[in-house]
C-alpha positions in Angstrom: 278.2 99.3 70.9 274.8 100.3 72.2 276.2 103.3 74.0 277.6 104.7 70.7 274.2 104.4 69.0 272.5 106.2 71.9 275.1 109.0 71.8 274.6 109.5 68.1 270.9 109.7 68.5 271.3 112.2 71.3 273.8 114.3 69.2 271.4 114.3 66.2 268.5 115.4 68.4 270.5 118.1 70.0 271.7 119.3 66.6 268.1 119.3 65.3 267.0 121.3 68.3 269.7 123.9 67.9 268.9 124.2 64.2 265.2 124.6 64.9 265.8 127.2 67.6 268.2 129.1 65.3 265.7 129.1 62.4 262.9 130.3 64.7 265.1 133.1 66.1 266.2 134.1 62.6 262.7 134.4 61.2 260.8 135.6 64.3 259.5 139.1 63.7 261.2 139.2 60.3 259.1 142.3 59.3 260.9 144.3 62.0 264.3 143.8 60.4 265.8 147.1 59.1 267.4 147.5 55.7 269.7 150.5 55.6 273.0 151.7 54.2 275.0 149.0 56.1 273.3 146.3 54.1 273.0 148.3 50.8 276.6 149.4 50.5 278.1 146.0 49.5 275.3 145.5 47.0 276.0 149.0 45.5 279.7 148.2 45.4 279.0 144.9 43.5 276.8 146.7 41.0 279.5 149.3 40.3 282.0 146.4 39.8 279.6 144.8 37.3 278.4 147.9 35.5 281.4 150.1 35.4 284.3 147.7 35.9 285.4 149.5 39.1 287.2 147.2 41.5 287.4 149.0 44.8 290.3 148.3 47.2 288.4 149.4 50.3 284.8 148.9 51.4 282.5 150.9 53.5 283.9 153.3 56.0 283.4 152.9 59.7 283.3 155.1 62.8 286.8 154.1 63.9 288.6 155.4 60.8 289.3 152.0 59.3 287.3 151.0 56.3 285.9 147.5 55.9 287.5 145.4 53.2 285.9 145.3 49.8 285.5 141.5 49.8 281.7 141.5 50.6 281.0 143.4 47.4 283.0 140.9 45.4 281.1 138.0 46.9 277.8 139.5 46.0 278.7 140.3 42.4 278.1 136.8 40.9 274.5 136.8 42.3 273.4 140.1 40.8 
């Protein structure tokens, strides 16, 4: 019984440690993060869906000839 309690405390502390390290890595040097066409394209696609009623079938093109799916633009639309 005591061993289970100790294991849970250890799991919680490890989870908290992982979350804190992850948060630190995410926000460390946040000003250096780039914002370019890779991030803007799904937002533009969502705006076109909302403003013009265009529902694209494919998303942003890639360098390997296969376009990304349009799902990201659809997921952004409710938040614009």
